[in-house]
C-alpha positions in Angstrom: 19.7 0.5 7.7 20.2 2.9 10.6 16.8 4.7 10.8 13.3 3.9 9.7 10.7 6.5 8.9 7.3 5.2 10.2 4.4 7.0 8.6 1.0 6.6 10.3 -1.9 7.5 8.1 -5.5 8.1 9.0 -7.4 7.1 5.9 -11.0 7.3 4.7 -12.0 3.7 5.2 -14.4 4.0 2.2 -11.4 4.8 -0.1 -9.3 1.8 1.0 -8.6 0.9 -2.7 -7.5 4.4 -3.5 -4.9 4.3 -0.7 -3.8 0.8 -1.8 -3.1 2.2 -5.3 -1.3 5.2 -3.7 0.9 2.8 -1.7 1.5 0.5 -4.7 2.8 3.5 -6.7 5.4 4.2 -4.0 6.7 0.7 -4.5 8.3 2.0 -7.7 9.0 5.6 -6.7 10.6 5.3 -3.2 13.5 2.9 -4.3 14.2 5.0 -7.3 14.6 8.1 -5.1 16.9 6.4 -2.6 14.6 4.9 0.2 14.6 1.3 1.3 10.9 0.5 1.3 10.0 -1.9 4.0 6.4 -1.8 3.1 2.9 -0.2 3.2 0.3 -1.8 5.4 -3.5 -1.5 5.3 -5.8 -2.2 8.2 -6.9 -5.8 8.3 -8.7 -6.3 11.6 -9.6 -3.8 14.3 -9.5 -0.1 13.4 -10.4 0.3 9.7 -8.8 3.8 9.3 -5.2 3.4 10.2 -2.5 2.5 7.6 1.3 2.5 7.9 4.3 3.0 5.6 7.8 2.1 6.6 10.9 3.3 4.8 14.5 2.8 6.0 17.5 5.0 5.5 21.2 5.0 6.4 20.9 8.3 8.2 18.8 11.5 8.5 21.0 13.0 5.9 20.2 10.2 3.5 16.4 10.8 4.4 16.8 14.5 3.5 18.5 13.7 0.2 15.7 11.3 -0.6 13.0 14.0 0.2 14.8 16.3 -2.2 14.8 13.7 -5.0 11.2 12.8 -4.3 10.1 16.4 -4.7 11.7 16.6 -8.1 10.4 13.2 -9.2 7.5 13.4 -11.7 5.8 10.2 -10.5 6.2 11.2 -6.9 4.6 14.6 -7.5 1.8 12.9 -9.3 1.1 10.5 -6.6 1.0 13.3 -4.0 -1.4 15.2 -6.2 -3.7 12.2 -6.7 -3.9 11.8 -2.8 -4.7 15.5 -2.5 -7.4 15.4 -5.2 -9.1 12.2 -3.9 -8.7 13.1 -0.2 -8.4 9.5 1.1 -5.6 10.5 3.5 -7.1 12.4 6.4 -4.0 12.8 8.6 -0.3 11.8 8.3 2.3 11.5 11.1 6.0 10.7 10.8 8.2 9.2 13.4 11.8 8.1 13.1 12.9 4.9 14.9 16.0 2.7 15.0 16.0 -1.1 15.2 17.1 -2.9 18.3 20.0 -5.2 17.4 19.0 -8.8 17.1 15.3 -8.2 16.8 14.7 -7.5 13.1 13.7 -10.2 10.5 13.9 -13.2 12.8 12.0 -16.1 11.3 9.7 -18.2 13.5 11.5 -21.0 15.3 11.0 -24.4 13.6 12.1 -26.7 16.4 10.0 -28.6 19.0 8.4 -26.9 22.0 9.6 -29.1 24.8 
């Protein structure tokens, strides 16, 4: 994948489960609409109000086509509406990043540490 859309969410920490359901729903919707879902991440330790979503695309044009499909997707519209009704997302920011070659998906080294 050429670019990754990194979505930073400020969430209501008292509605963590509602955000988890929202993110789980995207697990079906995003791939169907053309995005490569890397994952959604809830806070575990530290700040309890920041969550992340990462979705990869071949290009910005592929992202734009995905957004158009997402807007016409019935489940996608329903998921957005649920978030608006329940108000568990307080703020959302998008950034686009590219991977540095040789740094993504490298498993831990299994050799000895001499």
